[in-house]
Phi, psi and omega in degrees: 000317181297318180295323178296316177297319178296317180296319179294319178295320179295316179297320179291323177295320177294321178294329182292338184268334192227052177067042181279173181293130182297320181298322178293318180293311184294323185276318189251355182263075177225074188302322181291318179295315179291325177299316178295318179296320178296318178298318179296316180297320178294317178298318178293322178296321178295316181294322179291325183288341180274125185277325184287122183295322181294316178296320179298316179295321179292327182272343185301307184294311181295319180295310180290327177297315178294322180295317181288331177283340181292329183294306179296326178295319178295320177296321179293317184283314187264352179086180182279158177288139179295147177229151184288125180249341179209144176215094186252124177291148179289144179297124177076002181228100180284348182268002180229145177212149177268126183240134178238127174251139180241141178211193180211147171243102189060263181244355183274129176287142179232145178228137174244124181249134180213166176243127175261131177243146180086191180209162177067217182288344181262005180296141180239148180248130178242115179293139179251313182193167178229131183233136180249123181291344179280331180265114186293334179285343177240019180292139178268109182279165180243136176251131177097000000 
């Protein structure tokens, strides 16, 4: 199960860079969530693999405790997951839209801009740019 989650996350990460399928990116590109799931699966595999009940009981609390503490620590270090803040159709082109995802790295706002082409399950995402609100030369301004 852990290897399947890692493979799906890797495939979605590759799709995010080169005009990959939007459905693959949106559904499977959540590295922090999958990382936590992989840690839980590995901890459970270790616990299931240990035959001695006393050793299993002694390892249960530290393994699962460390696994559950890894999630908030990862959120603190790597920031929040980006979320879609804008999806604007291109003028005169219903098959293209400008998409903006917003996230944060600690306290700095981050924006990812991309163009989605097509529709439905065959829609593809093409990255355009990445903007960091902390760096004034790459800040994404707002008009209007």
